[in-house]
Steps between C-alpha positions, in 0.01 A plus 500: 500500500464352844799531706716177521480307826777619733772248584581449856817646594794252553514574868161357556614148390771502770301364792377205278860407405597499859218273600584264215861492603405416865274215376767354277766519776256323751443224249871452437572485873223246554667266238841536686358404837625167613229221534644373825516826699512453875228774550138444465292691254194673619303677215807481283724678758813327623476475880736376766250405786787443739599880506265738666379638838236422765202740495253527787145454402191561690428178707150483364625475130797254559376208705654150503322215319490291816521520886592312812246220426673368195553122570855509345630760741798410723451620860834679521431718194126566566560856630128587498413203739808580704390870523787678359432870500463706179411211274257721313775746416757228422265356239398851353836536325498422134815428281502739208760418227682799354349479145175316530239357744517152652142353496389311798446143433151385401474154660217381278669612172835367625365150591305491175837558323658217701216252461622147519853620584727484809730756660775387731726685743837349612733646764509624845242662737494838297349308207256347759418847612433584128278196429280564808417844363441349155266223634298750713474732207380237247253365753305824433402321165423150642385483855498123458881494501657206694827450657731292286815311623571234243813423300710596811362859513552679829175695447267582219152554363276347246234714332235260365296749307802553268699176555804692604760398759734745671759332740821563681792258535739575776861480388700764686843441317340358190776241493471179701664525857505277813663488841806295558617463864853546607597138496506524112819542307440870462466789738755385769610849594505585867142615613314371195196295579463377154439643147213546262589320173376698188504312175539797257384296199196321656166682547317469831260207508215755571504622130708253304205316355225779453653703218267351236178547706505878514437741209664787688790460751643771742820430659704658772785449750714724710364560861655180627850583379630656813688402822183537701359204328833307462736611771857402510447201722267355241620631168398417139745273309457478137505191289508444122434159328500344852830633611608791711608801300865583566617735603188560716272776394403786725123566533466768226718305254285196572183693433642617165570138402152392612339775294690409201405134533138551586439755216664251257274217633189728464594581135542136422224325706220748492288483171569790260130591500500552875525867622800530732565783745765573765401727776779719621555560866236639729682768724504484882453814720677424823586825670760508782624144469437163352180292575686329797648836621182687572463635138153661466284648224231705685448739220176674409585623149712393203862596457579793270705438179803683628518262807519171289875489432575580863292190602594264213819595322758227590769762516331630819540157654155516665306215633262500209761497219440131408229571230702694270806276553316186416314661211835559315576134514149394396487737210842383382383135502184591307676679218421354162218258628128477427426577874332842552615718782230593741677802666287576813804637705480879414137543562517295826799698636275792571254310719668486840149566637339179376651202692338308781753627756378418844149399395573136437185333650685320789573665839863367524591526134702816516695377813585190311562606137517881521304737286403388148642762281554263201157359415206712410152579651216352305317668344792725414795551262497140356162597352674732274746223412198302393375784275841512339530115463152471347565776257826348386326162465210654304740681274702192426195276414335767284835560328509128406152499344 
């Protein structure tokens, strides 16, 4: 009789059982994943694009999508035209998240995604810095783009091939504020010239009536909340429902109340279908003093990770502590809302090398204003902000479909 077929020993089945167990565990974990996770998903891998490091690429493989000829450029940030050294190296650094890759924006694909839609930025000049980068990047897909300043926009662009508008509305405090000279009933302390009245429950006129025009809105405030902008001889005085708040609020307490009211207003007034983002603070890199105390940023390479706390941790009481301080108040105000956090602070903290500094396009600018260690060279770091924002927008729209 032919011999019976030999049965495989039990040990040979063990690898298959292990593989099956891993597969079942993966499927189970997938079912448990929350649908509204804050991280993006690239190729099914959860990814926090805000945590990572800057990696130097060869300049020939990592070039900006625009140059000094972009018609949307602002002179003081046009570091190529102003001949800031090492711009090739500054723009050769790529932000690499810890667990995935951040794709560079494809302007054609992005504008196709946004066809017949509008994107609005509201806030201070760092949001303007952001939008100038965005406009110049998108122009690579539509050379017929035109400047656009309707509906009270401070600056903007219209892309006719795609019927897309991208614009910036300047509202540095977000809330409505105006100057009241000393002869008014408030601010009669010795040495006070007058006060700036801030109505914590009224949005600035610049954006009060545009919330339904945009399909995506990006808000910020923070850089004007300091005594360099509102010194003690012309302080902020906070009002609610048309009356002064008593007892009077200090500046940071006033910011907290403004944030609470503006976030509440955004939640109520902006349509639910509109994508809403809040950009956290862009860090400054003044070394040796404030902007008006000979602070400088003549660096030729990014900071190292171990240097960041020394520069920015509020406990060290340095001149650049404001970003992390204000971020705590902003994040507290955004808790439990539909507004997505655009956390550009950490990645920007490294880039002490990428500010206009003394290359401002005007001969007397440094003597008058000091070095610019707050805004960013363009092209530069905000181009990476654009990559991040476009990926978040793309992810959000595709998730809805």
